[in-house]
mmCIF file as gemmi writes it, N, C-alpha and C atoms, coordinates in Angstrom:
data_model
loop_
_atom_site.group_PDB
_atom_site.id
_atom_site.type_symbol
_atom_site.label_atom_id
_atom_site.label_alt_id
_atom_site.label_comp_id
_atom_site.label_asym_id
_atom_site.label_entity_id
_atom_site.label_seq_id
_atom_site.pdbx_PDB_ins_code
_atom_site.Cartn_x
_atom_site.Cartn_y
_atom_site.Cartn_z
_atom_site.occupancy
_atom_site.B_iso_or_equiv
_atom_site.pdbx_formal_charge
_atom_site.auth_seq_id
_atom_site.auth_asym_id
_atom_site.pdbx_PDB_model_num
ATOM 1 N N . MET Axp A 1 ? 131.793 103.909 98.24 1 0 ? 1 A 1
ATOM 2 C CA . MET Axp A 1 ? 130.835 105.153 98.275 1 0 ? 1 A 1
ATOM 3 C C . MET Axp A 1 ? 130.655 105.653 96.949 1 0 ? 1 A 1
ATOM 4 N N . ILE Axp A 2 ? 131.684 105.779 95.835 1 0 ? 2 A 1
ATOM 5 C CA . ILE Axp A 2 ? 131.999 106.129 94.835 1 0 ? 2 A 1
ATOM 6 C C . ILE Axp A 2 ? 130.697 105.483 93.677 1 0 ? 2 A 1
ATOM 7 N N . MET Axp A 3 ? 130.515 104.032 94.144 1 0 ? 3 A 1
ATOM 8 C CA . MET Axp A 3 ? 129.592 103.222 93.442 1 0 ? 3 A 1
ATOM 9 C C . MET Axp A 3 ? 128.103 103.71 93.798 1 0 ? 3 A 1
ATOM 10 N N . ILE Axp A 4 ? 127.679 103.785 95.412 1 0 ? 4 A 1
ATOM 11 C CA . ILE Axp A 4 ? 126.64 104.198 95.519 1 0 ? 4 A 1
ATOM 12 C C . ILE Axp A 4 ? 126.467 105.555 95.066 1 0 ? 4 A 1
ATOM 13 N N . LYS Axp A 5 ? 126.93 106.707 95.028 1 0 ? 5 A 1
ATOM 14 C CA . LYS Axp A 5 ? 126.697 107.684 94.425 1 0 ? 5 A 1
ATOM 15 C C . LYS Axp A 5 ? 126.497 107.524 92.951 1 0 ? 5 A 1
ATOM 16 N N . ASN Axp A 6 ? 127.128 106.753 92.236 1 0 ? 6 A 1
ATOM 17 C CA . ASN Axp A 6 ? 126.946 106.592 91.032 1 0 ? 6 A 1
ATOM 18 C C . ASN Axp A 6 ? 125.498 105.706 90.794 1 0 ? 6 A 1
ATOM 19 N N . MET Axp A 7 ? 125.16 104.75 91.648 1 0 ? 7 A 1
ATOM 20 C CA . MET Axp A 7 ? 123.734 104.607 91.437 1 0 ? 7 A 1
ATOM 21 C C . MET Axp A 7 ? 122.481 105.576 91.836 1 0 ? 7 A 1
ATOM 22 N N . LEU Axp A 8 ? 122.825 105.81 92.798 1 0 ? 8 A 1
ATOM 23 C CA . LEU Axp A 8 ? 121.823 107.428 93.115 1 0 ? 8 A 1
ATOM 24 C C . LEU Axp A 8 ? 121.626 108.19 91.909 1 0 ? 8 A 1
ATOM 25 N N . LEU Axp A 9 ? 122.541 108.407 91.263 1 0 ? 9 A 1
ATOM 26 C CA . LEU Axp A 9 ? 122.559 109.492 89.918 1 0 ? 9 A 1
ATOM 27 C C . LEU Axp A 9 ? 121.818 108.767 88.837 1 0 ? 9 A 1
ATOM 28 N N . LYS Axp A 10 ? 122.155 107.43 88.544 1 0 ? 10 A 1
ATOM 29 C CA . LYS Axp A 10 ? 121.82 106.677 87.634 1 0 ? 10 A 1
ATOM 30 C C . LYS Axp A 10 ? 120.07 106.773 87.66 1 0 ? 10 A 1
ATOM 31 N N . ASN Axp A 11 ? 119.968 106.518 89.378 1 0 ? 11 A 1
ATOM 32 C CA . ASN Axp A 11 ? 118.469 106.484 89.779 1 0 ? 11 A 1
ATOM 33 C C . ASN Axp A 11 ? 117.514 107.859 89.278 1 0 ? 11 A 1
ATOM 34 N N . LYS Axp A 12 ? 118.705 108.652 89.759 1 0 ? 12 A 1
ATOM 35 C CA . LYS Axp A 12 ? 117.774 110.338 89.214 1 0 ? 12 A 1
ATOM 36 C C . LYS Axp A 12 ? 117.447 110.407 87.539 1 0 ? 12 A 1
ATOM 37 N N . GLN Axp A 13 ? 118.235 109.807 86.886 1 0 ? 13 A 1
ATOM 38 C CA . GLN Axp A 13 ? 118.161 110.08 85.444 1 0 ? 13 A 1
ATOM 39 C C . GLN Axp A 13 ? 117.106 109.073 84.966 1 0 ? 13 A 1
ATOM 40 N N . ASP Axp A 14 ? 117.18 108.046 85.572 1 0 ? 14 A 1
ATOM 41 C CA . ASP Axp A 14 ? 115.58 107.16 85.42 1 0 ? 14 A 1
ATOM 42 C C . ASP Axp A 14 ? 114.568 107.663 85.59 1 0 ? 14 A 1
ATOM 43 N N . LEU Axp A 15 ? 114.52 108.314 86.885 1 0 ? 15 A 1
ATOM 44 C CA . LEU Axp A 15 ? 113.248 108.856 87.076 1 0 ? 15 A 1
ATOM 45 C C . LEU Axp A 15 ? 112.993 109.834 86.28 1 0 ? 15 A 1
ATOM 46 N N . TYR Axp A 16 ? 114.207 110.906 85.938 1 0 ? 16 A 1
ATOM 47 C CA . TYR Axp A 16 ? 113.936 111.828 85.187 1 0 ? 16 A 1
ATOM 48 C C . TYR Axp A 16 ? 113.323 111.533 83.562 1 0 ? 16 A 1
ATOM 49 N N . LEU Axp A 17 ? 113.681 110.302 83.322 1 0 ? 17 A 1
ATOM 50 C CA . LEU Axp A 17 ? 113.291 109.899 81.898 1 0 ? 17 A 1
ATOM 51 C C . LEU Axp A 17 ? 111.845 109.307 81.981 1 0 ? 17 A 1
ATOM 52 N N . TYR Axp A 18 ? 111.806 108.666 83.261 1 0 ? 18 A 1
ATOM 53 C CA . TYR Axp A 18 ? 110.505 107.881 83.54 1 0 ? 18 A 1
ATOM 54 C C . TYR Axp A 18 ? 109.285 109.013 83.6 1 0 ? 18 A 1
ATOM 55 N N . LYS Axp A 19 ? 109.349 110.364 83.903 1 0 ? 19 A 1
ATOM 56 C CA . LYS Axp A 19 ? 108.593 111.385 84.184 1 0 ? 19 A 1
ATOM 57 C C . LYS Axp A 19 ? 108.725 112.18 82.742 1 0 ? 19 A 1
ATOM 58 N N . ILE Axp A 20 ? 109.376 111.808 82.011 1 0 ? 20 A 1
ATOM 59 C CA . ILE Axp A 20 ? 109.383 112.611 80.389 1 0 ? 20 A 1
ATOM 60 C C . ILE Axp A 20 ? 108.468 111.399 79.641 1 0 ? 20 A 1
ATOM 61 N N . SER Axp A 21 ? 108.807 110.278 79.588 1 0 ? 21 A 1
ATOM 62 C CA . SER Axp A 21 ? 107.961 109.309 79.033 1 0 ? 21 A 1
ATOM 63 C C . SER Axp A 21 ? 106.465 109.571 79.481 1 0 ? 21 A 1
ATOM 64 N N . MET Axp A 22 ? 106.203 109.902 80.746 1 0 ? 22 A 1
ATOM 65 C CA . MET Axp A 22 ? 104.791 109.883 81.199 1 0 ? 22 A 1
ATOM 66 C C . MET Axp A 22 ? 103.875 111.083 80.904 1 0 ? 22 A 1
ATOM 67 N N . VAL Axp A 23 ? 104.64 112.094 80.183 1 0 ? 23 A 1
ATOM 68 C CA . VAL Axp A 23 ? 103.88 113.233 79.561 1 0 ? 23 A 1
ATOM 69 C C . VAL Axp A 23 ? 103.421 112.883 78.351 1 0 ? 23 A 1
């Protein structure tokens, strides 16, 4: 459960960084 939550959190960070790099 914690691992999945951690993965989702990391995914959100990656998406966020991706959006920043797109600008």
